[in-house]
N, C-alpha and C positions, 0 to 999 in steps of 0.2 A: 504494500500500500504506500502511495506517495506520502512524503512527510507532511505536506500541506493538507491533504485529505484527512490524514490521521489527526492532525492538530485541530481541524475543523470539527471532526467527530467528537474529540475530547471536549471542546468548548460547548458543543451542542448538548452532550450528555450532562455536563455539570450545570448547564442552564436549565435543563429539564428537571433536575433534582432540586432546583429551587422552587419549582411549582408542584412537584409530586414527592411523596415520601419514598416511593420505589418505582422502578421502571424495568421493562423487559426489552429483549432484542427487537420484537415487533414495534414497541413504542418508539425506539430510536429510529428504526427503519422508516416509520411513517413520518416522523418529524424531519428526517433528513431527505425525504423524497426518494428513498431507496425501496427496492422490492422486498416485501415481507416474506416472499417464498423463494427468492433466488438464493441458492446456497452460498454463492460467492459473496453476496452482500451480507448475508447473515454471519459468515465467517469473519469478514472484515470488522463488523460491529463487535463480535465476540472478542476478537483480538484486542480491540481498544478497551473494552470493558475489563478484560482480564488484566491488562496493563495498569489500569486505574486502581484495580483491587491490589495489585502487587505494590503500587506506589503509595497505598494508604489512603486514597481518596474515597474508595467505595468498599462495601462488603457485599458478598454474594449470599443469597438465601435460596434454599431449595435446590433441586437437581434437575438436570436435563431440560425439557421444555418448560417445566414449572419454575425454572430459576429466574429470580428477579434480583435487582441490585438497588442498594440504598446507600445514601451518604452516611459516612461514619459520624458519630456524635462529635461535638466540638472537643470534648475532653480526649477522646480516643485519637482523633485525627491530628490533634496538636502535637502529639509525640511521634506520629508515624509519617505524616505528610512531609515530603522533602521540600526544600525551597523551590519556588518557581524557577525553571531553567536549569535544574540540577541534572537533567538527563545525560548530558555529556560526561558527567562524573559517575555514572551508574556503577562502574566497576572499581571506583577509587574510594578508599576509606577516608572520609573527611572528618576532621576534628570539629568540635562545636564552634570554635572561632572561625573555621573555614566555612562552615554552613551559614553562620551569620553574615560573613563577608559575601558569600555567594548570593544570599538573599538581597543584599544591598546592590551589588553590581548587576543583578538581573532586573532591577527596576528600569523604567524608561529613562532616557537621557535627561528629560526635563525634571525628573524626581531626584536627580543626583546633583550635588553641589559642584560648581566650577572650581578648579584648583590649578595652581601653578607649580613649577618645579620647586621642591623643598630641599635646599642645600643641606639642611641639618640631617636629612635622612642618610646622606653619604658621610658628612663630616662627623656625626655623632657615633658612627660605627668604629669600634676599637678592636683591631685585629687581635684574635686569641683571647679577648674578653667578652666581646659581643658575639653571639652566635645565632645565625638564622636556623641552623640545624642543631638539634639537641645532641648531647653526648650519646644517648641511646641510638638516635638516628645515624650518627656518624659511624658508630661501631657496626651497626647492621649493614650500612652501605659498604664499609670496608670488607666485611665478611662476604657480601654478595659480589663485590667487584674485584676481589683478588683473583688474578688469573693464574699465578704461580708463586711459589714461595722462594724461588731462586732470585738473587739480585742480578739484574741484567742491565745493560745500557738503556737509557731513556728511549722510549719509542719502539723497543724491540717487539712488544706484544702487538702494538698497532700495525707494525710492518708484517707480522705473521698473518694477520687477517685483512691485509690492505684491500684486496679486491672486494671482499664483502663489505668492509667499512665504507669504501668509496660509494658503493651502490646504495647501501642502507641509509647512511647519513645524508647523502645528496638527495635521495628520493624523499625521505621523510621531512627534511628541512624545507625542501622546495614545495612539497605537498601542503605544508602548513601556511605557505604563502599563496595557495590557490592554484599551484601548478597541476596540470591535468595529466601529465605523463603517468603511465602505469609503472609498476615495478619492473616488468619485463622490458618495457620500452626504455626505461632508464638504464637497465643493464646493457641493452644493445647500444645505446648512445655512448655510454662510458667505455665499453669494451671495444666497440667497432667504429664509433664516431658516426653512427647512422641515425639521423633524426627520424622521428615518427611521422608518418604521412598525415597530413591534415592538421598538424599542430603549429601553433605560432612559433616563429623562430626565437622569440624571447624566452620561451619555456626551455628550449634546448640550451640556450645561453646560460640561463639560471643554473641548470644542472651541471653543465661543464665548468661553470665558475666555482661551484661547490667542490668539484673534483680537484681543481687546481689549488683551492684554498686548503683543503684537507691534506693534500700532498705537501704543501708548504709547511703546515703545522708539524707534520711528522718529520720532515727534514730539519726543522728547527728544534726538535724535542730535546737535544742535548744542551741547549742554552740554559744558563742558570736561572734567569729571570724571564718573566713575560714583560716585554718592553712596550712602550708606546708605539715604537716603530713596527713591532710585530702585529699589534692590534690594527694599526692603520693599514698595514700591508694586507692583512686578511680582508679588511673592508674593500681595499682596492681590487683584490682578486675576485671577490664576490660581486663587485659592482661593474666589472668590465663590460662595456658595451650595453649597459642597462640604464645609465644616467645621462641626461641631456647634456650636462656639462662635464667633459672628461677631466677637468681640473678638480672636480669634487671627489674623485676617487681617492680614498685614503686621507682625505683632508677634513679636519674638524670643521663643521659647518659654520658659515658666516652669515647665514640668514635664518629667519624664523620659519619654523615648520609647524604644521598642525597634524593631528591624528584623528582619523574618522572614527565615529562611534564612541567617543569619550569626551568628557569635559576637562580633561587634563591638557594644559598648555605647557610644552617644554620650554626650557630656558631660552631666552632670546639673545642676551648679551654675549657676543662671541668671545670676549676676553674672559668673562667669568666662566664660560663653558670650557675654554681651554684649561683654566685653572682647576675646575672640577674634574676634568678628564685626567689631569696629572695627579690629583689627590686619589682618584680611583686606582690608577696604576700603582701608586705607592702603597696604598692599603692592600691591594690585591697581592702584592709580593710579600707582604709581612704575614699573611695568613699561613699557618703551618699545615692545617688539615686540608687534604686535596679536595674533599667533597665540599667543605665549607667554601673553599676558594672557588670551586666550580660554580656553586650556586650563587655566591656573591657576584661573580662576573655576569651570570645570566640575569640576575635581578638588576644590578646597577647599570649595566650597559643598555639594557632594554629601557630602563627608566630615563636615563640621561639623554638618549636620542642624540648622540654626539655627532652623527653624520646626517647628511641631507636625506638619505634613504638607506635601505638595506641594514637597518640597525638590529632588527630581531635576528636576522640570519647571522650577522656578525657575532651577536651575543651567544647564539647556540654553538657556534664553532669555537669561540674563545672559551666557553664553559668546558670544552673537551680538552683544552691544553693541559690543565693540571692532572687529568686522568691519564692522558697519553704519556706525560713525563714520568709518571710513577708506575707505568705498565699496568694500570688498572683497566678493566673493561670499559669501553667507551659508551657514551650516551648518544644513541642514534634516534631517539624520539619516536620509535616505532609504536604504532597503534594509538598515538596521542591524538585525541579529537581536537580539531582546529577551534571549535567553539569553546571547549574547555580551556585551551591555551589562551585564547583571547580574554575570557572572563578572569582567568588567573592574573593576567597582566593588568586588567582593569583594577584589580584589588591593589596592585602595586602603584599604578598610575594615580589613582584617585584617593587612596587611603594610606599609602605607604605601608600596607599590610601584606606580608609575604606568606601568610598562612596557607592560602589557597594554592599559590604557586609552589610552596614547599610540598604540600600533599601530592600535587601533580608530579613534581620532580622525583619524589620518593618512589611513586608508582612507576613512572616512566623509566627510571634508572633500573629498577628491578626487571622490567620487561626487556630492556636493552641487554642487560647482563645475561639474562637467560638465553638471549639470542646467540651470545658468544660463548656459551658454556655447554659443551656436549653432555656433561654429567647432569647439569640441571635440566636440560632438555629431555634426557632419558628418564629423569625422575618426575618430570612435570605431569600435571593432571591431563587425562585424556580429553581431547577436544571432542565434545559430543557431536558437533556438526560433521567433523571429519569421520567419526564413527558411523554416523547416519548415512553419509554419502560416500562411504569407502569405495563401493563398486563403481559409482559414477566417476570418482576421481581417477581410479585405475583405468577405466574405459576411455576417458577423455585423453589422459596422458598417453596411453597406448595408441590411440587414434592419431594424435599429433605426430608421434614418432614414425608410425608405419606409413602415414600419408606424406611423410617428409616435409611437413609444413615449415617453411623458412621463417627466420626470426622476425622479419618485418610484418608477417601475416599472422603471427601467433595469437596476439591479443584478439583480433577479429575472429579467428577460427574458434578460440576458446569461448568467446561470447556466443557464437552461433551454436556450438555444441551444448552449452548450458541452456540457452534459450529454447532449444528443441525439447528440453526436458520439462518445460513449463513449471518451474519451481516457484515457490513464493519469492517475491522480490528481494526480501531481506536475506533469505537463504542463498539466492543466486549471487548476490553481491559478495557474501562471505565465502561462498564456494569458489568464486573467481580468485579471491585473494589466496585461498588455500592452494589452488592449482598453480598460481604464479609462484608461490613459495616452493612448491614441490619441484617445479621446472628449474628454478634458479639453483636448486640444491642437487640436481641430477648428476651422477657420475657413474663410472663403470661398476663400482661396488654396490650400488643400490638399485639398479635397474631391474633386477629380478622380480621386485615387487609388482612390476607392471607387465610381467610375462614378455619381456623384450630380450632378444638375444644380443650379445655384445656387438655382432656385426651390424645388426639393424640400428642399434644406438649410434655406432660410429658413422654409419651412412648419414643419419639425421644430423649428427653433430658437425660433420664436415660441411653441411649446408648453412650452418649458422654464422 
């Protein structure tokens, strides 16, 4: 079901329950102008009603066709009902302070107070005395992120997974900016330099810029400090051919900027901005804990908006420098919802409150670390969707290989094969992601799962 249609049904159901004490599926169908007898319409309504029950808005009474739904009492719903707009955080454990902040940033723009850049947010931070991440958080992150116990030169671990890191971080960071390349299209672009058909050239440029910036970070991993020059160079690499003024690449901005969707106005005075940027660099290098250093960079660079554009991308890559230097697993932002990311930043922009961004960071880092840990992947929970569509995944991947589908046509062919199965829209979207991940991970040692002979796999791989 389309997101807008689902949201419209939710609003209609909640409105109906202001007029009635309980409602049924036929009641909703009639009010929505949908068929009372069409099974497709009935299923769509039931899915929305079930979601509202799970989220604590409604309770179900009765069974089967006699089932009706009623609004929870005020007392009960107050403890169960999540803040409006919390859906992007559905898999993330939020603290009470994060939930309060989420409720605030989920209000309309008009309901939130206009604010400017608060220098004290940066200047009052005392390295190794002030902590955005608690001691327990830092200890857990270290446990999760430790790749090996041997002392090796800085950047060794990142080099060992370079191909995967280039694809994962480039794709996810670009995706958070609205880039429409798929994972497979990103892989083909990075490995073969082949742009996806029908995509804007700026999207390919954004991804290739990420690749260059990540390689630069790894090459600089042996440096003792994170310098202003390094941060500006990362911005320049990320901005190449994307800014109207080539002189703005890697240069602290000299003009005022605005950010859509927020009442926050970044600092305008270029002299003060340069001074704050230098304070940021000094404090960043004094922080001893790699994860605190990483999160401090992500928060403060995003908030400062030191450059004319490409600030969030720069912050995400700079946040990886402390991790790469200490041979910790990187932060690739996989599975991070773009709306969740934006709302977390709004908390920083408008309230100087890092709680929501912190909870997102903790969850995102765990997801990323699992990506780079074979042991954790082996011990991870079974994906129910992967189990449900196990045979479909096997058949589709086998078909792609036996048909010798070339890389430039993989995405289109996968979409066609999934579409022919007429699956629910949400399942189809997730199944596409699972198949992409499987294809990216294919090698001689794991093709037996798809009943493919080594010679057949080699013939297909030679075409990629």
